[in-house]
N, C-alpha and C positions, 0 to 999 in steps of 0.2 A: 504494500500500500504506500509506504512512505516514498520509495524511490519513484514509483509510477506517477504519483500525483504531486508530490512536493517538488520534484525536479522540473515541473512544467512551467517554464518561464517565470519562476517565482523569485529569483534573485534574493534568496533568504539571507545572503551575507549582508544585505542592506537593512535588515531588521535591527533596530536599535534596542537591545535588550535592557538598557539602563532607563529607557523611557517607559514609565509605568503603563501608560495608555497603549503604546505600541506593543508592549509585551502582552497586554490583555487582548489586543486585536489578533496577534499571532496565535496565542493559546486558544482563543475562541475558534479560529479557523482550523487549527490542527485538531481540536476536539470534535468539531463538526465532521471532518473527514474520517476521523477514527470511528465515530458512531455509525457512519454510513458504509465504510469499507473494511473495517477490521473484524474478521470472523470471530476472533476470541471475544471481542467486546459484544458482538451480537449473540454469542452463545450465552453470555451472562445477562444481556438485556435484549431479549428476542423481539421486543416491540420495534427495534430499529431495523429488523430484517426488511429488505425491500426499499429502505430509504436511500435517496441519492442526493448528490450536490449538483446543482446546475453547472454546465460546462464552464461558464465564465468564472465561477467561483473556485475552480480548480487552481486558478492563478491567485496567489496571495495578494498581489498588488491590487487587483480588481476588487477582491473581497475587502481589503483594508480601506479602500476609498468608500465603499458602502458602509463599513463599520463606523468610520469617523463621522459620516453624515447622520447616522441613526442611533449610535450608542448614547445612552444617558445613564445617570446614576441617581439613586435615591438613597439618602443617608441611612446607613444601617442595614441596607439590603444588598444581597448578591443578585446580580443580573444574569439571566439566562437567555440564550438565543433560542427562540421557539419557532417551529415550522408549521404547527397545526392548530393554533388558536384562531388565527385569522381565517383559515380554511380547514374546517373540521375533517380529520382523516387524511390530510395532506401528507405525502411522503417525500416531498422535494424541498430542499433548502435552496432558496432563490431570493432575489431582491423583492419580488412580488409577494412571496409567501412567508417571509421571515420577519420577525420583530423581536426586539429586546423586551423582556418581561421580568419584573421582580420575581425572585424565586418563590416567594410565598404565594403569588398568583399562579405561577406555573404549576406549583404543587397541587392546586385545586383540580388539575386535570389528570393526575396520576390514576390509572385505572386498576392496577393490581390484578390483572387478568388471571395470573397463575394461582392466586390465593382464593379465588371465588368459585372455581369449578364451573358448573353449568348454570349457575344462578345469574340473574341480571345484576348489573352494577348496583352496589349499595344494599343488596339483599343477602341475608344470612338465615340459617335455620336454627331455631331455638331447640333445646332438648325436648320441649313439649310437642315439637312437630309444627309449631306455628312459625311464622316468618317475621323477622325484624329488620328494620332499616338502620344502617349506621352511616354516618358522614364524618369525615375528619374535620377537626377544628384547626384552622391554620395558625391560630394565635398560640395555642398550647399543645398542639399536635395530638390531643387526646380525642378518641372517637366519641361522637355524640349519638346516643341511641334515640332515634326519632320515634319509634313506636313498635308495637307488636300487632301482627295482622294474621288473618285467617288464610290468606293466599298470597302467592308471589306477586300478582299484579297490584294488589293493594299496597304491599310493602314497597314495590318499585315506584309507584306513583307518589307515595309519601316521600320517598327519597328524592325523586325528580323535583317535586315542588320545593322541598327544603334546599336542595343543591342549587337550583336555578336562582332562588332568592338569595342564597349565600353569595353566589358569584356576582349578582347585581349589587349587593351590599358592599362587597370588597371593591368592585369597580367604582362605586361612589366614594369610598374611603380614599382611593388613589386618583380620583378624577383629575385633580390639578397637577399630578406628577407624572402621569403616563400619556403616551400619544393618543389622540382622539380615535384613531382607527383601532387601537387596542381596546379602548373604553367601549366603542361601538360593538366590537366583536364579542366582548364579554356580555354586554346587554342582550345580544341576539342569540347567545349560546343556548342550545337546547340539549338536555340529557335525553338520550333515547334508550329504549329497552335493549337494543342491539349493541350498545356501547361496550 
């Protein structure tokens, strides 16, 4: 992966590793390529299988220009490069599909597919055989139990309602600090039973 993509007109010897922002740009680019093209990474994080980087971003200089135009910081927050909040289910990192997101917002969209088995997102089975909904709290990372239900659909729709409202609430909290297109995408986001 490294030789094939990093050697592509990248002129990495021109990266100033003493410059904090340039170092951040390089590591963001390198980590994006790793997520998409490193098989060992994808074995550990299978949700990245099938993800790709647009051809123009294989070149570090092209990516870094986009980075400097779009990167922002929020005090006390780690920033993530995201590819699938603006376009749900997207698998391509590109200028049109990618955006920087505070990690706490990005964490709202972690699905934990491997942990839930065949149940819809947010739904678990209680020892009684009933179904309950859980949603993570981004402020303290403890799960919030939404309720106990007789069937999967009721549990899912309770989760959906809670999660969509939570996403809107967080969007409102960060409205003055995040790009408008991120805010708008958060407000339009819909949780689906097939997520």
